[in-house]
N, C-alpha and C positions, 0 to 999 in steps of 0.2 A: 566297807561294801560290798554287800552279795554276790555272788559270780554272777554275768551277767545282766545286772541291775539295769543299766543303762540300754542294752540292746533289749531288756524288758520292757522298758517304759516308751522307747521307739516302735517296738513290735506291733503295742498297743494301742499307741495312737493312731499307725499305719492300721489297723483291723480295724479303730472304728470307720476309717475314712473311706476304706474298703465296702465296709457296712453299708455305708451312706450310697455310695457307688451303686452297689448293690438294688440298694432299694430304688435309685432312678430307673433301674434300666427293669424293674419288676413292675413299677408305676405305668411308667410309656406301653410295656406287654400288655397290662389290663389296661389303659385305655384304648391302646388302637388295635388289642383284640389279636396277638403275632406271640406266636407261641416260639419261632423257631425264625433266627434273621431280626431282619430290619423292617420285614415289608414294605420296603420303600420310602419308607418315614424316616426323615431326616432326624428328629428332635430323637428319637430310638435308638437313629447309627450312631450319633453323636455318644448319646449314652451307652451304648454298648466302648465303644472303641473308648471312651474315659475310662471306662471298669477296666476293659483287655490292656491297655496299653498299662493301668498303675501295677497288674498283675504280673507284667511281663516284668517291669524292673524291679521292685519289689523284693523277690524271693532271694535274687543272689545280693544285693545293699543290705539287708537282714542276715545273710550270711557272713560277710565280709567286715559288718559291724560287729557281729559275734568273736569272728576269728581276732580281729582287733583286740576286742575286749579280754576273750580269754588267755591271750599272748600278753596279757599284765601292760597294756597299754593305759596311761594315766585315764579318768572317766572323762577327761574333756578332748581327748584326743578322738574321744567315742562319739563323745555328745554332741560337737559343730558339726561331723557330717551329716550323723543322724537328722539334726533340724534343717541344716541345709537341703535334705532328701525329701522332706516333710512338706518342706514351703515348695518346693519342685513341684511335688507330686499336685499340690494341690493350687496353685499357679495353672498347670497344664490341663488338672481336669476343668479348673473351672475356663478355659480359654478354649477348649474343645467343647465345652456345653454351654455356651454362649451363642444365640444366633444373631447372623453368621456366626462359623468360628471366627476368634481372635485371635490372628495369628502371633502377633506380638507376644501376648502371654503364651499360646503355645511353645514360641521358638525358648522365652525365657524360661518356662516350666522345664523343657526339655537340656538345655544349655543345665541348670543345675543338678539337675535327674544323672546326666552323662556324667558333668566334671565330677560329681560327688562317686559317681561308679569309678571312674578312672584313678581319683584322687584315694579311694578307699583300697584299691589294687595297690597304689602305689605305698598307701602307708603298710599295709601288711607285708608287705616285701620288701619294704625299708627295716619296718621295729622287726619283722622275723631275721633279718641280716646281722643287725643292730646285736640283737639276742645273742644270735652264732657266734658271733665275732667276739663279745665281751660277755657272757651270761652272768657273771659274776658280781657285774656293775649296777646292773639296772633292777 
């Protein structure tokens, strides 16, 4: 498998989601003729926060996925958290954008996001620890 193949797929799918979230913000800005901020429009505010929240959590998650993959973790150990993160971001975005905001989806999306983030940090540290102690056996 090429280097960073799994991270590449996950990053590409996340980029498409971000593109869609960005188009929603642009559409609401045009509809309401607001160039900065939300202008007090609830639908635009929700779209801005869905996009912003996505942008806040995605970079560090991709870095952690790439680190795990570069350090030789099996493809599935990178793909599973990548898929869970994608699911969490989709669920969260949907929950934030639905009027009124669906807090149960928002909460589920954030749980999946945060547990994935913490899990990737733990996986990276433990995987690196295993490689430092027994590098020839991995």
